[in-house]
N, C-alpha and C positions, 0 to 999 in steps of 0.2 A: 281584404284589401283596404288600404287606408283611404280615408276621405281626402279630397284635394280642393284646390282653389275652385270657387264657384259652387261648391256644395253647401248645403245648409248644415249647421251644427246639429248633432243628434238631440232629440228631445228626451230629456230625462230629469230626474230630481236628484240633486246633489245636496250637500249640507255645509253650513258654516257654523262657527261657534257664536252663539248669541249671548246676551246677558244672562239668560236663564238656562243655557245649555244648547245642545245641537239644534239648529234651526234649518228646516228644509229650504232649499233654493232651487227653483226650476231653471232650466236653461233659457226658457222664455223670459223670465225675470232678469237673468244675468245678461242676455244678449239683445233682447227685444228693444228696438228703437235706439240702440246705442252703438258706439264705436268702441270696441273692447280689444285689448291685447290680453290673451290668455297664454301663459306659459306653463308647461307641465314638466314634471320631473319625477325621477324614480322614488324619492323618499325624503320626507322631512327629517331634519337633523343629520342627514348623510353629508359627508365631507364636500363633494363638489357642489351639491345643492345649497349648503350653508355657507360655503366660502366664496362661491363664484356666481351661481345663478340668481338666487333670490337677492343678494346684496346689490347686484347691478340694477335691478328694477327698483329697489328701495331708494338707492342713491339718485336715480334719474326719474323718479315718479313725477315730480313737478314739471320737468321738461317734457316728458311724454304727454302729460295732460295738457300742457300749454300748446302742444302740437295737434290738438284736436281729438285726443282719446278721452272718452268719458270714464272708463274704468280699466284697472289693471287687475287681473286675477291670476293667482298661482294655484295650480291644481296638482294634487298627488293622490295616489291610492293609499290614503291614510284616513283615520277617523277625524271627526270635527274637533275632538279634544286635543289630539296631537297637532293638527293644523293651527288651532287657536294658540296653543302654547308655543309653537314654533314661530308664529307671527309675532307674538309678544316678545320672545327672546331675540328676534331679529329687528325689533322696532319697525315692523312692517305695517304701520297704521294706515298707510295709503293703498295697501294691497288687499284685495279680497282673497282671503285664504280659504280655498274651496277643497272640501273633502269629497273624494270619489271612493268612498269606503269599500264598495263592492265591485269597483272597476267597471261599472255600467257604462259611463261616458267613455272611458278609455277603450273598452271593447268596441263600442259603437263607432268610435273614431278609427278603429283598425290600427291602433298604435300601442298595443299591449306588449310589454316586455316580460319575458320569462326569466325571472331572477331567482328561480328555485335553487340554482347552483350556488347562490350566495346566501341561501337561507331566508330570502326575502319574499318568496312566493310570486304572485302576479303583480306587476307594477306597470307604470306608464313609461313609455319611451320619453326621452327628453326632446321637447319641441316647443315652438312658440307660434302663435297664429294671430293675425289681425282679422277681426270679425266686424262686419258692418251689418247691423240689424239682422243678425242670425246667419249671414252668409260669409263663408270663409273667403277673404280676399288675398291673403298670403298665408302660407303654411311652410314653416322651416323646421324640418326634422333633422336632428343630429345624426350623422352617419356613423359616428364612432364616439369614443370617450371625449370628454371635455365639453366646454360651453363656448360655442362659436356661432353657429347658424341660428341658435335660439337666444342669444344674449340680448340684453337691453340695448346695447349699442347697435347691433345688427337690426333690431326691430325699429329703433329710432330712425335709422337711415331710410326706412320704408315710408315714413310719415311725411 
């Protein structure tokens, strides 16, 4: 069962690409004492994620932060190398590119996507959430294909 508004984000260790390689990032460090928008997607470099989802947050990062968000994070069930390279390719310097390589966070959120039919294994559903100091205040999960409920524009309207 998926977590929902009012729940605490799961406690686990994710990773990001640092200057000397993959670097651990705990959910406490990511969300603690901060207002964060985290959007999750099925895969780095995939068409919808690269053409619609991530670019919307990149283009609106300044506006989102000006509206009181401390950090914007993009999460995918990929490794830190892939997430770092994708962030570089998308000029996503204002976005924390978070790797959930073993889907630990995704599983704990209850938002796993079985993409084995596409040869992609276990992935994350497409969603976005607003988190205040580790508590989910809004969670928008896409019900079908496309980027609507979890878009940057939809999340900006909640701020």
